[in-house]
Wavefront OBJ file of the C-alpha trace (Angstrom):
o trace
v -8.392 -7.966 -104.304
v -4.608 -7.242 -103.763
v -2.716 -5.452 -106.506
v -0.634 -7.587 -108.919
v 2.901 -8.317 -107.744
v 4.365 -6.661 -110.840
v 2.669 -3.359 -109.996
v 3.921 -3.491 -106.414
v 7.444 -4.104 -107.603
v 7.246 -1.204 -110.055
v 5.924 1.113 -107.373
v 8.691 0.069 -104.919
v 11.326 0.628 -107.594
v 9.955 4.106 -108.329
v 9.891 4.935 -104.646
v 13.500 3.811 -104.306
v 14.498 5.923 -107.276
v 12.750 8.995 -105.822
v 14.507 8.470 -102.479
v 17.859 8.225 -104.274
v 17.176 11.380 -106.290
v 16.055 13.298 -103.227
v 19.135 12.418 -101.242
v 21.681 15.142 -102.063
v 25.170 15.260 -100.675
v 25.299 17.702 -97.793
v 27.729 20.585 -97.228
v 28.119 20.744 -93.421
v 27.942 24.194 -91.796
v 30.807 24.461 -89.342
v 29.902 27.918 -88.012
v 27.914 31.074 -88.810
v 27.410 34.301 -86.910
v 26.605 37.984 -87.229
v 28.266 40.844 -85.353
v 28.025 44.622 -85.402
v 31.265 46.482 -86.056
v 31.813 50.103 -87.137
v 28.133 50.550 -87.934
v 27.904 47.502 -90.161
v 26.384 44.060 -89.558
v 29.031 41.591 -90.642
v 28.521 37.920 -91.556
v 31.127 35.240 -90.916
v 30.483 31.616 -91.845
v 32.350 28.461 -92.624
v 31.243 25.421 -94.654
v 33.075 22.128 -95.171
v 32.804 21.865 -98.946
v 33.813 18.554 -100.504
v 33.142 17.485 -104.111
v 31.737 14.144 -105.127
v 33.921 12.126 -107.525
v 31.612 13.018 -110.425
v 31.865 16.751 -109.655
v 35.656 16.567 -109.320
v 35.939 14.694 -112.590
v 33.792 17.229 -114.383
v 35.836 20.082 -113.004
v 39.098 18.399 -114.102
v 37.641 18.073 -117.636
v 36.948 21.808 -117.837
v 33.320 22.073 -116.665
v 32.996 25.061 -114.365
v 31.026 24.666 -111.096
v 28.974 27.415 -109.530
v 28.636 27.631 -105.733
v 26.024 30.010 -104.414
v 25.931 31.377 -100.826
v 22.409 32.493 -99.814
v 21.810 34.783 -96.840
v 18.608 36.138 -95.343
v 17.728 38.175 -92.234
v 14.119 38.358 -91.125
v 12.282 39.920 -88.203
v 9.559 37.583 -86.869
v 6.189 39.274 -86.312
v 3.293 37.568 -84.515
v 0.619 39.698 -86.275
v 1.791 39.308 -89.869
v 4.292 37.629 -92.137
v 7.911 37.858 -91.104
v 9.636 41.009 -92.379
v 12.552 40.378 -94.784
v 15.211 42.820 -93.622
v 18.086 41.610 -95.907
v 18.364 38.961 -98.524
v 21.205 38.330 -101.029
v 23.199 35.674 -102.826
v 26.721 35.560 -104.109
v 27.955 33.017 -106.638
v 31.505 31.769 -107.098
v 32.454 30.198 -110.402
v 35.123 27.531 -109.899
v 37.046 26.421 -113.034
v 40.181 24.453 -113.821
v 42.588 24.968 -116.717
v 44.602 21.955 -117.772
v 47.205 24.007 -119.605
v 48.281 26.005 -116.544
v 47.153 23.318 -114.049
v 45.474 25.998 -112.009
v 42.037 26.473 -110.511
v 40.330 29.835 -110.704
v 37.573 31.205 -108.495
v 35.585 34.092 -110.004
v 32.880 36.241 -108.511
v 31.644 39.018 -110.795
v 34.637 40.758 -112.376
v 37.101 39.529 -109.733
v 38.959 36.249 -109.994
v 41.750 34.556 -108.065
v 44.018 31.623 -109.067
v 44.703 28.630 -106.838
v 47.163 25.728 -107.111
v 45.119 23.070 -105.308
v 41.510 21.999 -105.153
v 41.666 21.935 -101.316
v 42.591 25.636 -101.300
v 39.694 26.402 -103.644
v 37.206 24.576 -101.465
v 38.444 26.298 -98.286
v 38.155 29.676 -100.027
v 34.671 29.078 -101.363
v 33.503 27.670 -98.023
v 34.606 30.626 -95.915
v 32.897 33.986 -95.539
v 34.762 36.404 -93.346
v 33.336 39.699 -92.096
v 31.101 40.286 -95.096
v 28.836 43.359 -94.643
v 25.228 42.433 -94.984
v 23.565 45.770 -94.061
v 23.983 48.904 -91.959
v 23.362 48.461 -88.238
v 21.128 51.570 -88.137
v 18.600 49.731 -90.345
v 17.834 47.369 -87.398
v 15.598 48.072 -84.436
v 17.570 47.976 -81.163
v 15.004 46.100 -79.149
v 14.028 43.475 -81.809
v 15.228 39.926 -82.362
v 16.056 38.785 -85.805
v 16.383 35.365 -87.450
v 19.372 34.928 -89.701
v 19.841 32.110 -92.177
v 22.690 31.044 -94.451
v 23.244 28.137 -96.837
v 25.604 27.081 -99.611
v 24.635 25.114 -102.690
v 25.921 23.976 -106.022
v 23.879 25.988 -108.522
v 23.116 23.336 -111.170
v 21.024 25.816 -113.181
v 24.261 27.500 -114.349
v 25.804 24.211 -115.611
v 25.760 23.427 -119.327
v 22.424 21.914 -120.369
v 23.570 18.251 -120.653
v 24.988 18.434 -117.130
v 21.764 19.921 -115.824
v 20.097 16.714 -116.972
v 22.752 14.703 -115.100
v 22.043 16.770 -111.997
v 18.386 15.806 -112.182
v 19.163 12.105 -112.517
v 22.076 11.699 -110.140
v 22.510 12.688 -106.473
v 26.279 13.033 -107.098
v 25.483 16.330 -108.934
v 23.414 17.683 -106.056
v 25.392 19.377 -103.362
v 23.994 21.793 -100.821
v 23.788 22.623 -97.124
v 20.551 22.904 -95.141
v 19.562 26.397 -94.084
v 21.552 27.136 -90.954
v 19.361 29.467 -88.817
v 20.046 31.370 -85.603
v 18.709 34.304 -83.589
v 20.463 37.676 -83.699
v 19.978 40.782 -81.600
v 21.920 43.964 -82.488
l 1 2 3 4 5 6 7 8 9 10 11 12 13 14 15 16 17 18 19 20 21 22 23 24 25 26 27 28 29 30 31 32 33 34 35 36 37 38 39 40 41 42 43 44 45 46 47 48 49 50 51 52 53 54 55 56 57 58 59 60 61 62 63 64 65 66 67 68 69 70 71 72 73 74 75 76 77 78 79 80 81 82 83 84 85 86 87 88 89 90 91 92 93 94 95 96 97 98 99 100 101 102 103 104 105 106 107 108 109 110 111 112 113 114 115 116 117 118 119 120 121 122 123 124 125 126 127 128 129 130 131 132 133 134 135 136 137 138 139 140 141 142 143 144 145 146 147 148 149 150 151 152 153 154 155 156 157 158 159 160 161 162 163 164 165 166 167 168 169 170 171 172 173 174 175 176 177 178 179 180 181 182 183 184
């Protein structure tokens, strides 16, 4: 006996809702690489960060946005789990003040003002020669797998906006993990 049509419609509606919720806006990765210089392994990466209309409106109304850059470096091993050589995250808090009509990007105790949202997004989306570890911590004859991604960290939003983030794909913004091989 086939299922009732009402049940099929409800299941299809739920499936459509799940697909909508799962589809987050993507931050494209333009480039990412590692290089060894003066005994340090340096990361350079560039992302094309663009806000959805809902995120831009929230920022204009004084809700800070938190962008997190995640990095990991692993050494694949055939006989065991991959070895995590380095792993870290850095978060940028982006805010807007109506009184001064300025944007501010903060990371830890440091902050920097910006006049335009485009300048803020270029700054947040660019990592230039950031040390990730000392080169002497790497084996010379080994190959490593590096990975980097950027995401809007919705867990740091105020609680009502965290609920919005769960219900709307406009509040979900992230890149896929961009992975590449690296040999020192």
